[in-house]
N, C-alpha and C positions, 0 to 999 in steps of 0.2 A: 504494500500500500504506500509506504513512504517513497519508494522508487517511482511509482506511477505519479504520485503527487509532487515529485521532484524535491522532496525533503531530504533525500539521501541518494547518493549515486549507487549505481549497480556495483561498481568496484568496491565501495565501502561495505555494502551489504554482503558481498562475497567474502571480503576480508574478515568480517565479523563471524560469518558462518564457518569459515575455515578455522578460526580460533576456537569456536564452540566444538567443532568436530575433533580438534586436537585434544581438548580436555576430555571429551567423551571417550576417545580412543585410549587415552592414558588410564582413565577410570576402568574401562573394560579390560585392559591389559592387567591391571591390578586384580580385578575380580577373577580373571582367567587364571592368574598365578595362584590365587588362593584356592580355587577349585582344584587345580592340579595338585597342590600340596595336600589337600584333603583326600584326593583319590589315591595318593601315594601312601597314605596311612593304611595300616593293616585292616582296620575296619572303621567304617563311618556309621555310627549309631546315634540316633537322635537323643536317646536317654543318657548317653555318656558324652555327648558333644560338649566341648569346651572351646568357646570362641577364642579365648586367650592363647590357645595353642597355635592359632593361625594368624592372629593379629597382635602385633607387639604392643601397641598403645591403643587399647580398646576405646577409651573415652574420646581420644582424638579421632579415631576411625568413625565412631558413632556421630560425633559433631560434624565431621566433614561430609558424611553420607546421609545426614538427616533429610535433606531435600529428596534424595532418591527413595528413602523409606516412606516419606509422606506421599510422594507421587505414586508409589506402588500401592499404598493403602487406598488412595483416591481411585486408582484404576480398578482395584478389587471391588470397592463399593459400587462403582459405576457399572461394572460388568454384572455383578449380582443384582443390583437394582434394576438393570435392564431386563435381566432374566426373570425377576419377580413380576415385573410389569407384563411380560409376555405370558407368564403362567396365569396371571389374573385375566388377561384378555382372552386367552385360549380356554 
């Protein structure tokens, strides 16, 4: 919209998007590394799961990823809310 309204150049929008993608790729690489570390464990069991084993600084990790957790919760509620509406309609 800003590009169409000439409030921002296409070049600036692409630059911003590139930075966002770099951050997302970095975050995904960290998540991938954690998943791989978990899979290398002898057993991955929810009852015995200890986050501290895979994350060095838990509070910092939680604070940094809070927007991701919030977005995931919103997505979950949106999906199940939509499902509930379809159940009521059908």
